[in-house]
Each structure stands twice: as structure tokens, then as C-alpha cells.
C-alpha positions, -999 to 999 in steps of 0.1 A, spaced: 196 161 656 170 166 629 135 179 632 104 158 627 82 169 598 47 156 595 35 149 560 -1 138 555 -19 131 522 -56 124 519 -60 107 485 -98 109 485 -98 147 492 -66 152 472 -51 172 500 -15 174 512 -4 188 545 32 194 557 38 205 593 72 216 605 60 221 641 31 207 661 22 240 677 -12 256 678 -18 279 648 -41 287 619 -41 285 581 -40 317 560 -43 323 523 -14 327 500 -10 341 465 -20 307 451 -56 295 457 -45 259 462 -19 267 489 -25 277 525 2 286 550 -1 276 587 13 301 611 13 306 649 -1 337 666 33 354 662 33 348 624 60 320 624 55 295 597 44 261 610 36 243 577 15 245 546 -13 226 528 -20 221 491 -55 214 478 -59 193 446 -23 182 450 -25 156 422 -33 182 396 0 200 400 23 171 392 27 182 356 29 219 364 54 237 386 41 253 418 58 283 432 46 301 463 63 324 488 53 314 523 57 340 550 
């Protein structure tokens, strides 16, 4: 059976959030100022968010999430 992934986009704020797991965690910075990774207290990746999402549609976005 597949896993539910929550995808949420706020058009007014131009903010995309993708969550792989609905566990408690916190966002941390990545190498790209527009991208934050969400991790739990053990460092497991729970999801990510992208600020100014509409601005990247013409440019490739590559970030390593750990």
C-alpha cells in the first residue's frame, strides 16, 4: 500500500509545502535560501518547503535534503 503525501500550496504567499509524514518536527535551512527541510528530532526527513515557488518554474532547482 502507498504512503500519503501532503502537498499544500498557498498562492498568495507563493509557498509550497510537501510532507511525507505527519510527525512532529521542525524546519531547517538548506543550501538554497528558498528551500527548507522538515526533520524530526532524530534527523529523519519529514518533508520540505519552497518559498517563492512560482519563480523557479523556468529555472531548475536542485537541493540535497538530509
